[in-house]
C-alpha positions as CSV (number, residue, x, y, z in Angstrom):
1,M,0.0,-0.3,0.1
2,K,1.0,3.5,-0.9
3,T,0.3,6.7,-0.3
4,K,0.2,9.7,-2.3
5,F,2.9,11.5,-0.3
6,L,5.0,8.1,0.3
7,K,7.2,9.4,-2.3
8,H,7.0,13.9,-1.4
9,D,7.8,12.3,2.6
10,L,10.8,10.2,1.6
11,K,11.5,13.6,-0.6
12,R,11.6,15.9,3.1
13,F,13.3,12.7,4.7
14,S,16.0,12.8,3.2
15,D,16.6,16.2,2.9
16,A,16.2,16.7,6.8
17,I,19.1,13.4,7.3
18,A,20.8,16.0,4.7
19,R,20.6,18.4,7.1
20,W,21.5,16.3,9.9
21,Q,25.2,15.7,7.9
22,A,25.5,19.2,7.6
23,L,25.2,19.7,10.8
24,C,27.7,17.2,11.7
25,D,30.4,18.4,9.3
26,R,29.7,21.9,10.8
27,A,30.8,19.9,14.4
28,A,34.0,18.8,12.7
29,K,35.6,21.9,10.8
30,V,35.1,23.6,14.2
31,G,36.9,20.4,16.1
32,D,33.3,19.5,18.3
33,M,34.5,15.6,17.9
34,E,32.0,14.5,20.3
35,M,28.8,16.1,19.1
36,A,30.3,15.1,15.1
37,R,30.5,11.6,16.7
38,Q,26.7,11.1,17.6
39,Y,25.4,12.9,14.4
40,E,27.2,10.4,12.2
41,Q,25.6,7.6,14.5
42,D,22.6,10.0,14.2
43,I,22.7,10.0,10.6
44,K,23.4,6.5,9.7
45,D,20.1,5.6,12.4
46,L,18.1,7.6,9.9
47,T,19.6,6.1,6.5
48,D,18.8,2.5,8.6
49,I,14.7,4.6,8.5
50,Y,14.8,5.2,5.7
51,N,16.1,2.2,3.8
52,L,13.3,0.4,5.8
53,I,10.8,2.6,4.6
54,V,11.9,1.9,0.7
55,D,12.8,-1.7,1.3
56,G,8.9,-1.9,2.9
57,K,10.5,-3.2,6.1
58,Y,7.8,-0.7,8.2
59,E,7.4,-3.0,11.0
60,L,10.9,-2.5,12.0
61,V,10.8,1.2,11.1
62,F,9.0,2.2,14.8
63,D,11.7,-0.5,16.8
64,L,14.5,1.5,15.7
65,A,13.1,4.8,16.1
66,W,11.2,3.8,19.2
67,E,15.4,4.1,20.4
68,L,16.1,7.6,18.9
69,D,15.9,10.7,21.1
70,T,12.8,12.5,20.0
71,L,14.6,15.2,18.8
72,V,15.4,13.2,16.6
73,Q,12.7,11.6,15.8
74,D,11.5,14.1,14.6
75,Q,13.4,14.6,11.6
76,I,11.1,12.1,10.2
77,P,8.0,13.7,9.3
78,R,4.9,13.3,11.4
79,R,2.7,12.4,8.1
80,L,5.4,9.6,7.0
81,V,5.4,8.7,10.7
82,K,1.2,7.8,10.0
83,T,1.3,6.7,6.8
84,I,3.4,4.1,8.3
85,E,1.5,3.5,11.6
86,R,-1.6,3.1,8.5
87,M,0.5,0.2,7.0
88,C,1.0,-1.7,10.0
89,K,-1.9,-2.4,10.5
90,P,-3.8,-5.4,10.2
91,Q,-6.0,-4.7,6.6
């Protein structure tokens, strides 16, 4: 099941990951390696979630997202989260 907004919301999610990468690069540039490492882990987690969605493994998305800090979870567009929730419900 796909919605008409899925492609658009995946693009928004991809853009959010790219912004997180820019923050990581900025932290590394100013020498804040601890923060850069945290951003790197967040980017990996967000990318894993993105790939699970693309692969249609919706049930696994929430398991991984649940482990993220709220600030990082908020990088996933709300409408995309709602779409995934609907896809996980039994038909």
